[in-house]
C-alpha positions in Angstrom: -13.1 -18.1 1.5 -14.5 -14.6 1.5 -14.3 -12.2 -1.5 -14.0 -9.3 0.9 -10.8 -7.4 1.5 -9.1 -9.1 4.5 -9.4 -7.2 7.7 -6.4 -5.2 8.9 -4.5 -7.1 11.5 -3.7 -5.9 15.1 -2.0 -2.5 15.0 -2.5 -2.1 11.2 -4.4 0.7 9.7 -6.0 1.2 6.3 -6.9 4.2 4.4 -9.7 4.6 1.9 -9.5 7.0 -1.0 -11.1 7.7 -4.4 -8.8 8.1 -7.4 -10.3 9.0 -10.8 -13.7 8.1 -9.6 -12.6 4.6 -8.3 -12.6 3.7 -4.6 -9.4 2.1 -3.2 -8.2 0.7 0.1 -4.5 1.2 1.0 -2.9 -1.0 3.6 0.7 -1.7 4.7 2.0 -5.1 3.5 5.1 -5.0 5.7 8.4 -3.4 6.3 12.0 -4.1 5.3 15.3 -2.6 4.3 16.7 -2.0 0.8 20.1 -1.0 -0.5 23.6 -2.4 -0.3 26.1 -2.3 2.5 25.3 -2.1 6.2 25.3 1.7 6.3 23.3 2.4 3.2 20.2 0.5 3.9 16.9 2.4 3.8 13.9 1.5 5.9 11.0 0.9 3.5 7.3 -0.2 3.7 5.2 -1.8 1.0 1.8 -0.3 0.5 -0.8 -2.4 -1.3 -3.9 -1.1 -2.9 -7.2 -3.1 -2.9 -10.5 -2.6 -4.5 -13.4 -2.8 -2.0 -14.8 -6.3 -2.0 -11.7 -8.0 -3.5 -9.4 -10.2 -1.5 -6.2 -9.6 -3.4 -4.4 -6.3 -3.9 -4.0 -4.9 -7.4 -1.1 -2.5 -7.0 1.9 -2.1 -4.7 4.3 0.8 -4.0 7.3 1.3 -1.7 7.7 4.3 0.6 9.9 5.2 3.5 8.8 3.2 6.6 5.8 4.8 8.3 5.5 7.6 5.7 2.3 6.4 3.9 0.1 7.0 6.9 1.2 10.7 6.9 0.6 11.3 3.2 -2.1 13.8 2.1 -4.9 12.3 0.1 -3.4 13.7 -3.2 0.0 12.3 -2.3 -1.5 8.9 -1.6 -3.4 9.1 -5.0 -0.1 9.9 -6.7 1.5 6.9 -5.0 -1.3 4.7 -6.4 -0.8 6.1 -9.9 2.9 5.3 -9.7 2.5 1.8 -8.1 3.5 -1.5 -9.7 0.7 -3.8 -10.8 0.7 -7.1 -9.0 0.3 -10.4 -10.9 -3.3 -11.3 -11.4 -4.4 -7.7 -11.2 
């Protein structure tokens, strides 16, 4: 088993950023829908943040589906700062 961050799968993209002097890798963890009722569901995407060289993500945030790839670097940094820590992080 490698300690490296897993490679992005086919069609996936990742983004690298530096927040408060620390390098991070952001990658989509999948999409889904949230809400109640058939008409009030929102399309969402989970974004996970990894440290280079680590196999498991430390943080996760939810955004509108497809939106995270369009965020400016400052917006992506703000998303990381507001993210939820994952167990074992």
